N, C-alpha and C positions, 0 to 999 in steps of 0.2 A: 834325810833321804833314805829309802829302804829298798830292798830287793823285792820286786813284785813278780812272783812266779804264779802263773795261772794254770788251772786244770782245764782240759778240753775233752769232751766226750767223743764217742765214735764217729759222729757226723760233723766234727770240727766245731761244734757249738761250745763256746767258753762256759765252763761250769763255775768259775770263780764268782762268788757273791759280790756284786758291785754295790757294796753298802758300807760307806765310811761312818755314817751315823745310823740312826734308826730309819732313815729315808733311803729310797732306792737311787743312791748317788755315790760315786766313789771318786776320789781325787788323789793322785799319787805322783811322786817323782821316781824315776828309775833310769838305769843305764841299760841300753839294749843288750849289751854283752853279758849282763848279770843273769839273764835268763838261762836256764839249764842247757838249752841247745846252743847258746852263744848268739842267738838271734830270737826274734819273736816269731814262732811258727805260724803257719797258716791256720786261721780260725775265723769264726764269726760270732756275733752276739746280737741280741735284740736291742741293746742299748745304743743310743747315739754316742759317738766318741769324738772328743775334741783334743787334738794333740798339738803342742807347741814344742819346738826344738830349742832347748836352752844352751846346749853346747854341741859342737860337731855337726855332722850331717847324717841323714838317714835315707835309705832307699825303701820306699813303701811299694808293695804290690797290692793293688785294690781291684778286685775283679780282673779285668783284662789289661789294666794300665799299670805302668811302672813310673813312679814319681821320685825325683831326688829333692829332698826338702832340707834346706840349709838352716843354720842357726838364726833364730829370730822369726822364722816362718813356721807354718803349721798346716794342719789339715783337719777337716771335718769328715768323719766316716759315717755313712748312713746305716741305719738299722739293717741287719741281715746280710751285709756285704762281706764276702771273703777278703781277708787281708792278712799281710805279714809284713815284717820290717826287719832290716838289718843295718849295721853300720855301713857308711859309705865313704869312699875316698880315703881310707886309712884312718878315719877319725874314730873317737869314742863318743857315741851319741848319748847325751843325757836329755830327757824329755819330761814334760809335765803332761799328764793325761787326765781328762775329766770324762767319766762315763756316767750317763744318766738315762734312766728309763723314760721312754717317750711319754708314758702316762703321767709322769711327774712334772712335765713342762707346764701344763695349763690345767685348769678345771675341766671336768668332764664336758660341760656345755660348750667349751671352746675347742676341745680336743679334735672332734670330728671335722672341724673346719680348718684349723690352723696347724694341726700336727699330723693326724692320720694320713691325709693324702700325700704328704711329703715323705712319709716312711716308705711309700710304695712308688716313689718317683724314680723309676729305673734308669732314667737318663741322668740322674744325679747321684751316683754312688759315693761321690766325695766332692768336697769343695776345698780348693787350696787357699790358704791364708798367706798372702804376700804382704810383708810389713810395709812395702812401698805404697800399697793401696790405701793405707790409713785406717780403714774401717775395721780390719781384724784386731787392731790395738784395743778397741773397745771390748771385744770378746775376751782378750787376754787379761785386761784389767778386771773384768767380772770374775774370771777364774781365780785371780789373785785374791779378790775379796772373798770368794767362796772358801778358799783355803784358810784364810784367817778366821772366818766364821766357824768352820769345822774344828779348828785348833782351839779357839777361845770359847766357843759356845756361849756368847753373851745372851742376855735376856731377849727373848723374841727373835733369836737368830734364825729360827726356821722360816719366819716370814721374810726376813731380809734375803735368805738364801733363795727363796722362791722368786723374789723380785729380780735377783741377779740372773736366774735361769730364764725368766721371761725376757729380760733385756737381751741376753745372748741369742735367744731364738728369734726375736723380732729383728735383731741386727742381721741375722743370717737370711731371713726371708726378704728383707729389704734390699739385699745386695746381690746374692748369687743363686738363689734356689730356683731351679726350673721345674715347674709342676707338670712334668710330662711322663707318660708311661708307655713303655715299649714291651708288648707281650712276648716278643721273640727274645729280648734280653732277659726278661724274667724267667722264661722257660729254660734258657741256656744256663742261667745261674742255678736253677733248681736241679737240672740234670747233672750239673757238675757236683753239686752237694751230694746227690744220690750215689754217684760213682766214688767220690771220696769216702763217703760213709761205708760203702762196701769194702773198700781197701782197708779201712781202719778196723773193720770187724774180722777181716780174713788175712791180714798181712803176714801172720805167722804160718799160713798154709802155702801151698803152691798156687801162685797167682798167675793167671793167663790173661792175655789181652782181651780175648773174646768174653771172659767173665766180666771184666770191667765194662766193656762196651754194652753187654747185655743189660747191666744194671742201669745204664743211661738210655736204654732203648735206642742204641746207635749201632752203625756198622763199625768195624774195627778202624777203618780209615777216618770216619767221622770222629770216633773217640780220640784218635791221635791228634786230629785237628783241634778238638776242644782243649786238650791238655796243652798243646803247643801255643794256642792262642791265649789261653787264660793263665797257665802256670809257666809258660816258656820252657817246657820240658816234656819228654815223652811220658806216657803212663808208667812204664816199667822203671824209668829213672825216678819218678816220684815214689813208687813203691819202695825202691831201695833206700831212698833218702828217709822215708818214714820209718823203715826198719832200723836205720841207724839212729834216728831220733829216739825210738823206743829202747834201743840198746844202751843209750846214755843213762837211762833210769836204772837199768839192771847193773851197769858198771859201777854206779855210785851207791846204789841201795842194797845190793846183794853181794854174796861171796861166790857166786857162780863163776866157773872158769870161762875162758874165752870161747871154747868150743860149745859149751852148754848154752851160752848166751847167743851165739851164732844161730844155733838150731831153734832156740826159743823165739827168735824174732823172724824166722822164716828163711834164713840162708841155707843153701844145700851143702855148703862146705865151709870150713873155718878159713881157708885161704881166700875164698871169694869174699867172705865177710870182712877180712882184714884189708883186702884191696879196696873194697868199696868204702870202708871206714876211712882209710888213708886219703882217698879221693875227696871225701866230703869234709873231714875234720883236719886234714893235713897232719895227722899223727896216727899212731897205732892205738888199738883199744887198750892195750896194757899200759902204754905211756899216758893215755888219757886217764885211766883209773888211778895211776900213781900220782899224777898231778893234782887230781881232785882230792885224793886222800891227804896229800901234803898240805893243800890249801885249807882243808877242814881242820887238820891238827894244829895249824897255826892260828 
């Protein structure tokens, strides 16, 4: 098991190269709390993602939905969907995750019929895997086989790997995938990405609600409704949480003092930064820095 920490660009697209082999596929085990933020921050990527919870429970936010996923269950996350995850109910969640490029699922001749339409099925941002249903077990078995193939790389393993991916995809299509498209939901998702992109480019500056709303071509009230519906928080609340997330990097990777960090991530005063940090992380910036330094030295 290893600590998987990914990079995200300004518009929340994950930059981590999802490639465990020479193919556009990655499979890894991780604990949610091992990520730098203590949770998996909001992001999106072009790859399809298959997640199974091995231990504990996780709370996933996918577009506008909040899901609690228990040990043994899992979820498929469609291409381009905003999502985040954190530990749930006081547990430490360990999961296995398979990311795969949609273009690697089938040959080009089959892609336009059996894959591409489903990438844009806005009515299916995710599919829950409930172990009681039976059919998700087949997907989990294929993922276990893929893991062994990647680790052992036997002769012709690339062909066998492709067989397992096609089996996973066929199983998904046969059971739960709704091939429907809602232009309003797609537009809503894209507006949200534009507003988040603007925040991530300007978080270190003075951020006003009307600036965020303008980027989404919305009124201020509509902007607040988008954030409350999708992220379950106000735009300014999100801005402050993102600033805290960026401060974690500076606290761990630099020798800047607390005041310098506060101003670098956009807070107007040190005291306000410390208050927001305590609210988000349940500790002070200085205590957080000391705890991470102690963990690293050990």
